[in-house]
LOZA-293219 format. One record per residue: residue number from 0; x, y negated, z of N, C-alpha, C in turn. Coordinates in steps of 0.001 Angstrom, whole numbers. Example, Ala and Ser with C-alpha at 12.3 -4.5 7.8 and 13.67 -1.06 7.14 Angstrom:
REM residues 2
 resi  n.east n.north    n.up ca.east ca.north   ca.up  c.east c.north    c.up
    0   13190    5690    7800   12300     4500    7800   13200    3300    7800
    1   12850    2250    7080   13670     1060    7140   12900     -30    7870
REM end
This chain:
REM residues 377
 resi  n.east n.north    n.up ca.east ca.north   ca.up  c.east c.north    c.up
    0  212788  -38722   92836  213732   -37842   92153  213080  -36460   92035
    1  213107  -35815   90884  212413   -34678   90703  213241  -33438   91349
    2  212577  -32399   91606  213257   -31257   92073  214121  -30544   91025
    3  215005  -29623   91426  215764   -28946   90457  214868  -27959   89608
    4  215401  -27620   88429  214734   -26601   87619  215165  -25296   88241
    5  214120  -24515   88633  214418   -23229   89345  214318  -21951   88412
    6  215303  -21329   88347  215463   -20075   87510  215531  -18914   88456
    7  214597  -17958   88253  214751   -16716   88856  215532  -15766   88005
    8  216678  -15300   88500  217673   -14623   87654  217791  -13138   88072
    9  217706  -12294   87113  217832   -10795   87271  218772  -10294   86245
   10  219875   -9706   86727  220886    -9044   85807  220945   -7618   86066
   11  220635   -6740   84994  220871    -5344   85063  222335   -5105   84743
   12  223170   -4799   85731  224564    -4757   85508  224983   -3620   84615
   13  224184   -2591   84432  224554    -1447   83516  224045   -1659   82094
   14  223236   -2672   81845  222667    -2879   80604  223720   -2858   79539
   15  223513   -2073   78441  224522    -2036   77342  225819   -1348   77577
   16  226000    -845   78798  227213     -284   79138  227514     956   78230
   17  226576    1700   77854  226888     2942   77111  226987    2669   75540
   18  226766    1506   75163  226777     1295   73681  228099    1561   73036
   19  229181    1090   73723  230557     1153   73047  231068    2570   73074
   20  230422    3442   73814  230863     4881   73926  229873    5769   73350
   21  228941    5272   72498  228053     6017   71712  226801    6536   72441
   22  226491    5999   73685  225292     6422   74244  224154    5573   73601
   23  222884    6092   73719  221820     5424   73085  221008    4585   74022
   24  221477    4562   75248  220775     3727   76202  221535    3832   77581
   25  221003    3106   78573  221723     3060   79858  220727    3312   80952
   26  219498    3856   80682  218604     4044   81703  218773    5433   82459
   27  219311    6438   81851  219451     7820   82471  220316    7740   83705
   28  220018    8494   84632  220890     8656   85830  222198    9136   85503
   29  223261    8492   86128  224685     8892   85845  225226    8222   84645
   30  224540    7434   83883  225045     6827   82631  226225    5928   83019
   31  226065    5175   84138  227194     4208   84353  228518    4896   84616
   32  228516    5867   85386  229665     6623   85820  230308    7262   84594
   33  229494    7893   83712  229993     8632   82474  230551    7633   81546
   34  229774    6456   81382  230303     5460   80472  231671    4913   80892
   35  231708    4527   82186  232991     3981   82682  234148    5023   82560
   36  233823    6239   82726  234868     7250   82666  235428    7309   81229
   37  234563    6964   80190  234954     6988   78881  235546    5689   78369
   38  235741    4781   79247  236413     3556   78861  235443    2355   78605
   39  234111    2522   78961  233224     1390   78593  233476     206   79490
   40  233086    -984   79013  233329    -2150   79806  231929   -2815   80039
   41  231609   -3100   81234  230346    -3896   81581  230196   -5092   80746
   42  228999   -5341   80246  228773    -6442   79338  227779   -7498   79905
   43  226901   -7046   80821  225705    -7909   81171  226120   -9198   81737
   44  227141   -9197   82697  227568   -10489   83261  228025  -11460   82286
   45  228881  -10951   81327  229455   -11776   80290  228348  -12408   79396
   46  227399  -11504   79071  226248   -12045   78250  225502  -13101   78892
   47  225316  -12962   80189  224562   -13999   80964  225403  -15336   80962
   48  226691  -15245   81099  227553   -16399   81150  227528  -17082   79762
   49  227501  -16317   78641  227443   -16846   77333  226184  -17788   77214
   50  225118  -17289   77761  223833   -18055   77667  223941  -19373   78461
   51  224332  -19255   79720  224320   -20463   80634  225460  -21436   80232
   52  226472  -20970   79608  227519   -21953   79237  227033  -22932   78125
   53  225933  -22578   77494  225328   -23391   76431  224798  -24705   77188
   54  224558  -24596   78456  223881   -25841   79111  224898  -26928   79388
   55  226191  -26568   79404  227145   -27643   79785  226854  -28299   81150
   56  226913  -29599   81222  226662   -30295   82441  225206  -30169   82935
   57  224351  -29832   82062  222957   -29617   82545  222817  -28420   83419
   58  223817  -27540   83427  223691   -26438   84289  223642  -26826   85835
   59  224171  -28022   86043  224126   -28401   87485  222731  -28717   87931
   60  221806  -28925   87021  220409   -29184   87445  219761  -27970   87839
   61  220208  -26823   87698  219602   -25541   87990  219666  -25207   89490
   62  218536  -24626   89958  218558   -23920   91196  218239  -22509   90892
   63  219013  -21539   91440  218779   -20107   91040  218219  -19407   92338
   64  217319  -18415   92081  216849   -17548   93099  217138  -16167   92593
   65  217955  -15385   93246  218451   -14180   92634  218796  -13114   93752
   66  219465  -12083   93354  219943   -10984   94277  221430  -11199   94416
   67  221840  -10445   95459  223372   -10479   95779  224154   -9891   94736
   68  225442  -10357   94640  226450    -9700   93851  226187   -9659   92308
   69  226418   -8511   91696  226327    -8417   90211  224865   -8490   89732
   70  223858   -8417   90618  222495    -8516   90228  222114   -9890   89792
   71  222991  -10906   90128  222671   -12259   89761  223551  -13328   90382
   72  223810  -13100   91702  224519   -14044   92519  225792  -14509   91910
   73  226635  -13568   91449  227952   -13940   90836  227830  -14874   89701
   74  227038  -14620   88834  226832   -15474   87640  226243  -16823   88036
   75  225253  -16791   88966  224529   -18044   89319  225513  -19008   90019
   76  226371  -18487   90922  227393   -19326   91618  228397  -19961   90622
   77  228605  -19309   89518  229670   -19849   88592  228970  -20961   87759
   78  227606  -21115   87796  226937   -22112   86995  226466  -23321   88011
   79  226012  -22984   89176  225395   -23937   90066  225823  -23661   91495
   80  225907  -24613   92317  226179   -24437   93759  224880  -24152   94521
   81  223788  -24314   93800  222383   -24208   94502  221860  -22758   94158
   82  222232  -21829   94941  221843   -20458   94758  221235  -19849   96000
   83  219998  -19288   95858  219381   -18706   97077  219319  -17149   96747
   84  219904  -16408   97663  219934   -14830   97534  218701  -14349   98323
   85  217823  -13646   97609  216689   -13148   98387  216667  -11597   98417
   86  217642  -10906   97834  217623    -9473   97830  219030   -8928   97846
   87  219216   -7842   98501  220552    -7178   98651  220313   -5715   98281
   88  221000   -5192   97314  220815    -3731   96958  221390   -2879   98107
   89  220827   -1717   98192  221200     -791   99300  222602    -310   99191
   90  223031    -192   97991  224496      207   97732  225110    -551   96534
   91  226381    -366   96365  227103    -1051   95351  226553    -682   93930
   92  226029     558   93847  225495     1047   92500  224021     786   92446
   93  223690    -373   91948  222262     -841   91833  221450     158   90809
   94  220197     207   91051  219417     1025   90192  218200     241   89709
   95  217389     885   88861  216178      185   88407  215212     -76   89514
   96  215309     674   90636  214426      272   91850  214860    -953   92341
   97  216161   -1380   92303  216553    -2655   92821  216010   -3803   91864
   98  216026   -3521   90623  215461    -4480   89654  213969   -4714   89966
   99  213260   -3640   90074  211795    -3751   90372  211519   -4509   91691
  100  212292   -4185   92663  212148    -4880   94028  212353   -6343   93920
  101  213408   -6788   93135  213671    -8128   92996  212656   -8810   92142
  102  212135   -8165   91069  211000    -8725   90301  209810   -9007   91208
  103  209459   -8076   91973  208330    -8243   92948  208498   -9458   93816
  104  209751   -9649   94401  210015   -10771   95245  209850  -12045   94483
  105  210355  -12139   93324  210330   -13341   92472  208790  -13623   92091
  106  208094  -12610   91848  206657   -12826   91446  205852  -13468   92600
  107  206351  -13261   93836  205609   -13845   94998  205968  -15309   95152
  108  206946  -15848   94420  207488   -17249   94557  206637  -18069   93628
  109  206165  -19178   94167  205438   -20163   93311  206379  -21226   92688
  110  207600  -21256   93065  208495   -22303   92626  209484  -21932   91446
  111  209236  -20735   90961  210070   -20290   89808  209635  -20904   88462
  112  210370  -21783   87895  209983   -22340   86649  210094  -21420   85494
  113  211248  -20616   85570  211442   -19593   84403  212146  -18464   84979
  114  211755  -17279   84681  212420   -16061   85065  213283  -15623   83986
  115  214518  -15499   84157  215533   -15093   83129  216060  -13678   83512
  116  215933  -12701   82646  216519   -11382   83010  217406  -10989   81876
  117  218407  -10302   82305  219532    -9836   81375  219483   -8302   81352
  118  219289   -7711   80119  219169    -6221   80097  218739   -5819   78691
  119  218046   -4696   78735  217524    -4188   77511  216039   -3831   77666
  120  215460   -2875   76908  214101    -2641   76974  213592   -2021   78295
  121  214572   -1229   78914  214172     -701   80220  214011   -1803   81280
  122  214920   -2875   81226  214837    -3977   82148  213419   -4788   81900
  123  213129   -4919   80604  211925    -5645   80221  210706   -4920   80851
  124  210755   -3536   80791  209688    -2745   81306  209568   -3030   82822
  125  210686   -3074   83504  210632    -3255   84934  210059   -4701   85301
  126  210382   -5652   84409  209877    -7013   84727  208304   -6988   84432
  127  207879   -6416   83295  206540    -6406   82941  205632   -5688   83967
  128  206243   -4747   84616  205470    -3898   85600  204968   -4727   86717
  129  205683   -5788   87117  205337    -6498   88359  205223   -7983   88228
  130  205752   -8563   87106  205752   -10034   87005  204493  -10476   86181
  131  203791  -11586   86739  202574   -11980   86099  202780  -12376   84610
  132  201820  -11997   83726  201988   -12173   82293  201545  -13654   81924
  133  201250  -14467   82890  200918   -15845   82553  201986  -16809   83056
  134  203173  -16333   83395  204275   -17142   83910  205398  -16918   82979
  135  206167  -17926   82578  207215   -17864   81556  208456  -17015   81929
  136  208942  -16227   81014  210088   -15469   81213  211005  -15568   79991
  137  212209  -15198   80055  213071   -15225   78864  214172  -14146   79045
  138  214281  -13257   78106  215238   -12194   78163  216487  -12484   77487
  139  217634  -12254   78073  218953   -12395   77442  219406  -10976   77046
  140  219526  -10722   75724  219805    -9327   75294  221133   -8782   75685
  141  221177   -7628   76355  222476    -7084   76840  222403   -5520   76631
  142  221155   -4931   76346  221017    -3550   76322  221467   -2897   74982
  143  221582   -1628   75005  221784     -795   73830  220667    -874   72794
  144  219432    -787   73329  218292     -838   72488  217417   -2147   72922
  145  217062   -2868   71868  216194    -4062   72072  215101   -4037   71070
  146  213957   -3434   71482  212841    -3339   70656  211768   -4318   71031
  147  211872   -4849   72293  210840    -5713   72824  210953   -7172   72240
  148  209872   -7891   72143  209943    -9167   71559  210045  -10245   72585
  149  210594   -9893   73793  210702   -10871   74875  212084  -11405   75062
  150  212981  -10911   74085  214426   -11348   74206  214744  -12414   73146
  151  215615  -13293   73464  216241   -14177   72530  217076  -13420   71509
  152  217337  -13947   70364  218063   -13213   69358  219499  -13021   69761
  153  219999  -13865   70673  221368   -13699   71168  221502  -14404   72469
  154  222545  -14140   73225  222769   -14986   74555  222829  -16512   74226
  155  223493  -16920   73233  223602   -18286   72966  222222  -18878   72616
  156  221434  -18130   71851  220075   -18576   71560  219256  -18740   72791
  157  219413  -17816   73695  218706   -17953   75121  219113  -19227   75790
  158  220398  -19491   75737  220925   -20764   76361  220328  -21996   75683
  159  220123  -21941   74405  219643   -23080   73651  218148  -23292   74060
  160  217453  -22188   74235  215984   -22319   74707  215982  -22924   76114
  161  216812  -22530   76971  216767   -23107   78351  217186  -24547   78275
  162  218191  -24881   77421  218532   -26239   77317  217437  -27154   76732
  163  216601  -26595   75859  215508   -27334   75331  214574  -27672   76474
  164  214327  -26646   77422  213344   -26836   78438  213941  -27960   79447
  165  215223  -27893   79690  215895   -28856   80607  215798  -30258   80104
  166  215924  -30416   78781  216024   -31785   78250  214761  -32253   77666
  167  213609  -31563   77935  212321   -32076   77698  211698  -31914   76292
  168  212435  -31029   75559  211803   -30733   74204  210621  -29823   74327
  169  209741  -29956   73303  208590   -29174   73369  208952  -27696   73112
  170  208432  -26742   73918  208611   -25346   73667  207400  -24605   73749
  171  206915  -24140   72553  205674   -23374   72496  205894  -21989   73257
  172  204740  -21428   73713  204849   -20157   74354  203899  -19222   73718
  173  204309  -17980   73711  203414   -16880   73117  203581  -15605   74000
  174  202575  -14740   73877  202697   -13449   74581  203360  -12496   73623
  175  204443  -11813   74083  205166   -10928   73224  205084   -9512   73855
  176  205231   -8493   73012  205113    -7107   73526  206407   -6694   74123
  177  206243   -5908   75154  207273    -5145   75898  207247   -3755   75288
  178  208380   -3313   74561  208342    -1998   73914  209606   -1273   74502
  179  209459      68   74506  210630      908   74831  210391    2258   74161
  180  211524    2985   74105  211496     4304   73464  211852    5353   74453
  181  211484    6580   74090  211841     7762   74858  213291    8079   74705
  182  214174    7770   75651  215595     7982   75501  216019    9408   75130
  183  215317   10374   75803  215651    11755   75570  215384   12194   74107
  184  214263   11644   73598  213863    11978   72211  214828   11212   71283
  185  215234    9984   71687  216171     9192   70846  217508    9835   70740
  186  217964   10468   71825  219180    11243   71811  219197   12345   70789
  187  218003   12901   70573  217834    13928   69637  217526   13433   68190
  188  217541   12059   68015  217268    11581   66779  215953   11213   66482
  189  215022   11162   67406  213592    10884   67222  213258    9578   67803
  190  212760    8686   67069  212351     7397   67616  210922    7335   67902
  191  210635    7255   69208  209249     7238   69696  208948    6056   70553
  192  208434    5063   69944  208233     3779   70752  206911    3634   71369
  193  206860    3014   72476  205598     2741   73194  205453    1324   73658
  194  204265     786   73790  204028     -529   74236  203814    -441   75807
  195  204453   -1268   76566  204347    -1252   77986  203829   -2595   78607
  196  203128   -3313   77799  202522    -4597   78200  203041   -5778   77433
  197  202895   -6960   78065  203372    -8170   77394  203790   -9195   78443
  198  204634  -10063   77955  205122   -11129   78814  205042  -12514   78059
  199  204960  -13543   78829  204833   -14891   78232  206250  -15420   78071
  200  206650  -15763   76766  207922   -16164   76391  207927  -17410   75570
  201  208943  -18298   75693  209184   -19403   74815  209293  -18896   73412
  202  208645  -19597   72414  208762   -19172   71032  209325  -20361   70217
  203  209497  -20126   68954  210049   -21153   68072  209087  -22336   68170
  204  209665  -23608   68266  208859   -24737   68296  208079  -24976   67019
  205  206672  -25156   67147  205874   -25465   66049  205256  -26765   66286
  206  205868  -27785   65793  205276   -29222   66171  203970  -29419   65358
  207  203862  -28962   64098  202658   -29220   63287  201630  -28076   63620
  208  200441  -28402   63914  199452   -27412   64298  199217  -26465   62993
  209  198588  -25368   63341  198174   -24432   62312  197129  -25063   61371
  210  196320  -25909   62052  195291   -26710   61231  196028  -27971   60759
  211  196169  -28092   59412  196974   -29123   58873  196181  -30067   58027
  212  196665  -31219   57835  196014   -32175   56834  197235  -33037   56375
  213  197670  -32766   55085  198815   -33546   54614  200060  -33346   55346
  214  200279  -32180   56026  201529   -31965   56767  201546  -32571   58065
  215  200516  -33270   58528  200446   -33877   59849  199245  -33337   60608
  216  199300  -33575   61859  198210   -33171   62744  196942  -33969   62432
  217  195876  -33357   62246  194549   -34021   62144  194009  -34090   63501
  218  193997  -35380   64111  193597   -35495   65540  192255  -34846   65876
  219  191191  -35023   65006  189987   -34525   65299  189970  -33097   65298
  220  190665  -32467   64291  190636   -31016   64302  191506  -30403   65366
  221  192655  -31115   65743  193399   -30618   66831  192588  -30667   68154
  222  192001  -31780   68311  191107   -31937   69555  190054  -30847   69648
  223  189498  -30543   68451  188455   -29425   68438  189138  -28124   68848
  224  190351  -27905   68430  190997   -26724   68828  191273  -26684   70258
  225  191748  -27772   70850  191998   -27933   72272  190718  -27672   73148
  226  189628  -28285   72586  188323   -28110   73300  187852  -26629   73192
  227  188094  -25986   72118  187680   -24596   72028  188375  -23772   73060
  228  189735  -24010   73298  190520   -23269   74194  190008  -23536   75654
  229  189750  -24731   75962  189332   -25051   77309  187924  -24490   77603
  230  187029  -24670   76607  185713   -24135   76844  185708  -22694   77043
  231  186588  -21873   76290  186660   -20423   76457  187216  -20133   77845
  232  188059  -21002   78439  188597   -20676   79719  187684  -20939   80870
  233  186735  -21861   80675  185867   -22324   81740  185067  -21170   82299
  234  185043  -20968   83634  184266   -20005   84282  182978  -20709   84726
  235  181787  -20293   84258  180609   -21063   84594  180268  -20983   85982
  236  180667  -19955   86736  180397   -19816   88167  181460  -20469   89015
  237  182317  -21277   88440  183297   -22026   89266  183256  -23465   88895
  238  183577  -24317   89864  183586   -25784   89571  184693  -26008   88546
  239  184357  -26937   87643  185468   -27488   86676  185357  -29004   86833
  240  186501  -29559   87256  186636   -30981   87348  187239  -31546   86103
  241  186606  -32541   85560  186989   -33218   84286  187588  -34497   84460
  242  188844  -34743   84271  189476   -35991   84507  189131  -37009   83462
  243  189849  -38131   83503  189542   -39292   82668  190339  -39130   81355
  244  190083  -39955   80363  190765   -40035   79168  190063  -39500   77907
  245  190522  -39889   76816  189833   -39613   75474  189814  -38103   75169
  246  190985  -37395   75540  191005   -36000   75157  190055  -35201   75954
  247  189921  -35531   77317  188888   -34850   78092  187470  -35237   77636
  248  187338  -36476   77287  186073   -36949   76792  185584  -36106   75507
  249  186604  -35831   74604  186245   -35047   73426  185718  -33638   73834
  250  186378  -33072   74877  185981   -31745   75294  184500  -31807   75928
  251  184258  -32802   76655  182889   -33000   77132  181848  -33179   76089
  252  182269  -33822   75000  181403   -33893   73795  181041  -32600   73209
  253  182115  -31779   73120  181987   -30470   72546  181069  -29555   73431
  254  181104  -29810   74672  180309   -29128   75720  178900  -29696   75621
  255  178652  -30858   75006  177289   -31489   74884  176913  -32107   76235
  256  177878  -32538   76930  177606   -33135   78277  178067  -34606   78337
  257  177268  -35365   79117  177705   -36821   79344  179008  -36919   80105
  258  179767  -38009   79865  181094   -38032   80473  181401  -39482   80889
  259  182060  -39610   81982  182540   -40884   82429  183993  -41083   81906
  260  184120  -41805   80911  185461   -41904   80195  186586  -42304   81177
  261  186321  -43287   82052  187375   -43762   82880  187150  -43262   84350
  262  186336  -42147   84474  186160   -41603   85837  186389  -40120   85821
  263  185889  -39474   86843  186021   -38069   86983  184662  -37379   87238
  264  184306  -36391   86429  183089   -35671   86518  183223  -34244   86997
  265  182253  -33657   87406  182257   -32230   87870  181161  -31384   87212
  266  181526  -30255   86627  180487   -29497   85904  180428  -28139   86639
  267  179293  -27511   86487  179103   -26226   87142  177882  -25574   86461
  268  178067  -24327   85876  177064   -23589   85152  176471  -24520   84134
  269  177302  -25096   83354  176939   -25786   82105  176342  -27111   82244
  270  176284  -27672   83458  175729   -29005   83682  176735  -29876   84581
  271  176539  -31228   84382  177257   -32114   85250  176575  -32271   86526
  272  177141  -31811   87587  176518   -31850   88862  176891  -33088   89716
  273  177991  -33808   89273  178401   -34982   89993  179173  -35800   88969
  274  178820  -37115   88851  179497   -37974   87861  180190  -39065   88580
  275  181351  -39493   87992  182149   -40562   88548  182367  -40523   89991
  276  182905  -39415   90411  182997   -39023   91820  184208  -39731   92441
  277  184100  -39856   93836  185177   -40292   94599  186101  -39197   95092
  278  187272  -39555   95705  188123   -38484   96185  187404  -37697   97267
  279  186729  -38363   98144  186038   -37632   99237  184961  -36671   98728
  280  184197  -37158   97758  183252   -36368   97106  183860  -35104   96478
  281  184938  -35305   95830  185597   -34202   95188  186049  -33139   96239
  282  186661  -33656   97294  187198   -32670   98268  185946  -31897   98954
  283  184875  -32558   99179  183622   -31949   99785  183160  -30834   98843
  284  183119  -31187   97486  182604   -30211   96480  183458  -29010   96439
  285  184805  -29196   96371  185773   -28141   96302  185666  -27251   97430
  286  185450  -27821   98589  185271   -27038   99887  184002  -26261   99861
  287  182956  -26935   99428  181647   -26199   99348  181558  -25051   98378
  288  182313  -25226   97252  182105   -24168   96185  183350  -23327   96195
  289  184115  -23399   97112  185286   -22439   97319  186394  -22543   96233
  290  186676  -23797   95726  187756   -23918   94739  187262  -24602   93512
  291  188178  -24902   92638  187889   -25561   91325  189040  -25531   90390
  292  188669  -25690   89088  189728   -25829   88046  189662  -27311   87693
  293  190875  -27860   87305  190955   -29311   86874  191498  -29392   85554
  294  190798  -30251   84689  191262   -30516   83335  191672  -31975   83315
  295  192995  -32160   82987  193452   -33605   82950  194296  -33743   81680
  296  194482  -34975   81334  195440   -35245   80239  196343  -36406   80766
  297  197321  -36781   79912  198322   -37748   80249  197928  -39080   79642
  298  198546  -40184   80147  198305   -41449   79550  199265  -41519   78383
  299  198771  -41708   77152  199569   -41797   76054  200664  -42877   76113
  300  201934  -42547   75715  202977   -43439   75718  203671  -43551   77013
  301  203024  -43172   78112  203670   -43282   79394  203972  -41933   80010
  302  203054  -40956   79807  203241   -39592   80312  202780  -39326   81723
  303  202012  -40310   82379  201550   -40161   83661  200346  -39163   83732
  304  200524  -38157   84585  199459   -37254   84807  198590  -37603   85953
  305  199190  -38020   86976  198584   -38426   88290  199024  -39713   88753
  306  198126  -40568   89330  198516   -41785   89905  198317  -42965   89050
  307  197782  -42813   87915  197540   -43894   87038  196058  -43827   86411
  308  195101  -44433   87030  193718   -44402   86511  192944  -43166   87042
  309  193555  -42326   87808  192721   -41203   88311  193088  -40935   89775
  310  193095  -42068   90554  193337   -41940   91926  192323  -41099   92771
  311  191235  -40839   91974  190230   -40007   92661  190854  -38548   92960
  312  191837  -38235   92189  192547   -36952   92331  193661  -37183   93378
  313  193206  -37328   94640  194067   -37621   95644  194965  -36418   96091
  314  195949  -36601   96853  196757   -35480   97319  195966  -34392   98009
  315  195034  -34755   98726  194179   -33703   99423  193366  -32936   98365
  316  192838  -33632   97408  192096   -32927   96309  193008  -32069   95539
  317  194237  -32445   95169  195146   -31657   94405  195567  -30497   95192
  318  195860  -30668   96484  196297   -29492   97233  195133  -28459   97304
  319  193946  -29011   97411  192690   -28046   97529  192602  -27299   96164
  320  192932  -27933   95152  192785   -27316   93835  193901  -26280   93555
  321  195092  -26660   93836  196277   -25862   93584  196830  -25974   92246
  322  198166  -25970   92201  198843   -26220   90876  198409  -25175   89868
  323  198175  -23929   90157  197862   -22898   89150  196408  -23185   88571
  324  195671  -24035   89094  194304   -24251   88567  194249  -25688   87902
  325  195391  -26241   87626  195393   -27567   86884  195712  -27259   85369
  326  194818  -27564   84574  194929   -27423   83094  195286  -28783   82460
  327  196421  -28963   81911  196734   -30124   81213  196585  -29964   79730
  328  195940  -31004   79185  195584   -30936   77724  196149  -32188   77078
  329  196780  -31966   75852  197283   -33123   75053  197644  -32583   73686
  330  197609  -33488   72681  198029   -33097   71357  199556  -33158   71331
  331  200131  -32360   70385  201568   -32390   70249  202090  -33793   69691
  332  201247  -34506   68986  201583   -35788   68490  201829  -36668   69764
  333  200983  -36559   70795  201163   -37564   71974  202469  -37062   72773
  334  202644  -35713   72873  203812   -35310   73608  205021  -35694   72846
  335  205040  -35497   71592  206192   -35893   70713  206629  -37370   70912
  336  205546  -38196   70988  205725   -39663   71099  206459  -40001   72405
  337  206456  -39172   73440  207329   -39396   74613  208782  -39320   74348
  338  209135  -38803   73122  210516   -38703   72730  211428  -38091   73823
  339  210934  -36844   74318  211744   -36205   75293  211577  -36567   76668
  340  210833  -37691   77005  210695   -38103   78367  209695  -37170   79080
  341  209862  -36909   80371  208978   -36041   81105  207629  -36610   81344
  342  206660  -35712   81678  205379   -36098   82243  205638  -36528   83693
  343  204865  -37395   84270  205102   -37999   85504  203971  -37819   86463
  344  204291  -37603   87772  203249   -37533   88800  203644  -38448   89884
  345  202681  -39203   90352  202828   -40266   91405  201642  -40338   92281
  346  201408  -39277   92912  200115   -39050   93645  199992  -39903   94919
  347  201139  -40415   95366  201173   -41182   96595  201758  -40288   97800
  348  201881  -38955   97518  202485   -38139   98450  203770  -37481   97833
  349  204991  -38030   98208  206198   -37579   97611  206426  -36081   97690
  350  206047  -35503   98798  206222   -34017   99000  205429  -33259   97986
  351  204149  -33705   97814  203298   -33072   96786  203902  -33235   95407
  352  204351  -34427   95134  204867   -34747   93809  206047  -33751   93499
  353  206924  -33575   94536  208089   -32653   94298  207526  -31214   94038
  354  206511  -30864   94695  205928   -29493   94538  205327  -29335   93086
  355  204834  -30466   92473  204263   -30363   91197  205312  -30511   90118
  356  206487  -30927   90394  207541   -31161   89537  208013  -29762   88932
  357  208548  -29776   87762  209068   -28503   87088  208361  -28450   85734
  358  208237  -27188   85259  207717   -26926   83944  206143  -26772   84030
  359  205429  -27488   83251  204066   -27465   83168  203540  -26996   81879
  360  202682  -25957   81827  202095   -25542   80527  201012  -26547   80134
  361  200997  -26956   78765  200103   -27887   78266  199380  -27336   77085
  362  198039  -27357   77243  197231   -26840   76132  197238  -27762   74972
  363  197712  -27270   73785  197874   -28182   72609  197022  -27710   71461
  364  196220  -26714   71607  195485   -26182   70586  194812  -24882   71114
  365  194086  -24265   70189  193393   -22952   70477  194524  -21892   70480
  366  194719  -21218   71606  195753   -20179   71788  197146  -20747   71561
  367  197330  -22041   71872  198574   -22719   71569  198915  -23595   72785
  368  200092  -23328   73419  200578   -24102   74523  201953  -24424   74416
  369  202413  -25490   75070  203863   -25744   75126  204273  -26066   76543
  370  205519  -25920   76884  206103   -26272   78156  206578  -27674   78169
  371  206263  -28433   79154  206837   -29810   79209  207268  -30031   80595
  372  208434  -30697   80792  208927   -31042   82109  208035  -32062   82896
  373  207841  -31860   84113  207107   -32783   84925  208115  -33297   86052
  374  208199  -34622   86133  209046   -35211   87166  208243  -35957   88139
  375  208619  -35887   89388  208092   -36839   90380  208779  -38173   90361
  376  208176  -39152   90820  208682   -40534   90732  209294  -41011   92067
REM end
């Protein structure tokens, strides 16, 4: 049985509060008190609920990691009974400092499948300041000003994206800019926007590659795109372990290196230093070289990543590599053929399989990735 889908949830409770009373933002000190005095109604909690209600019964699959009270706990408990509170604001009036503290705590967690934050551009800035830009996030719009490209177009749209992830649909990812404006200048009628970084967000699904042939994927061109992306990522001064399968074989051909189609090879500084290796040999090499990256693909039609034809990748080897150093490659055609079924891991170690379960980024082309659910068996 696979582990729950884990969402790190951050809600900025004052986001959008000033909009109904004519304020141009909610970042300035004292905004909440002034807005409430003028009759403003908090919107962030309701906007979050609008998103998560799109999930229906699937919401029960979620595990939330969040902060106490209105920073996330209240909404999370209305969706799922599985809620872990990891932060408590110092006072009932939370501040941007509380948001930043929660972001830092969530950034330290390796089990967060998706970070969801509710707010505006100021909230996005707080997330971008501390959260890694190679881990997926999704913004639910609730602020007065939304210039950043990290937000869904609406709360319901955000819910639909999460639903797609939960139900195994392909979800491409892109890096999007975090933008914000100078609120004091904006109050005077001057728009002065700045870029404050980028975050990795789900994008509109693009099943057909940018490289097209008759409206369908050209396998050879798509494989060349995948190979180009992997080759660009390879660090020549670090071990790269190449798994079995035709997609990995194509990458080795592009590297100009011999390959064991049904085995596992190891490359270092542009050469194969060990071919058709055993699990023990792999573990010793990883230990000797201080780590490794692993390139693997799935078995077409089945979706198995581990435990079928690559038992050399033993639990000890996978633990030594670490989940963050596993690069999964596949064409979108093969992923689509799974018809929404998840990728599967069956390493022989149920505890490790549960650790590997969740969302997995899959390289599907040059600068093109999708998220696919991984389940343990």
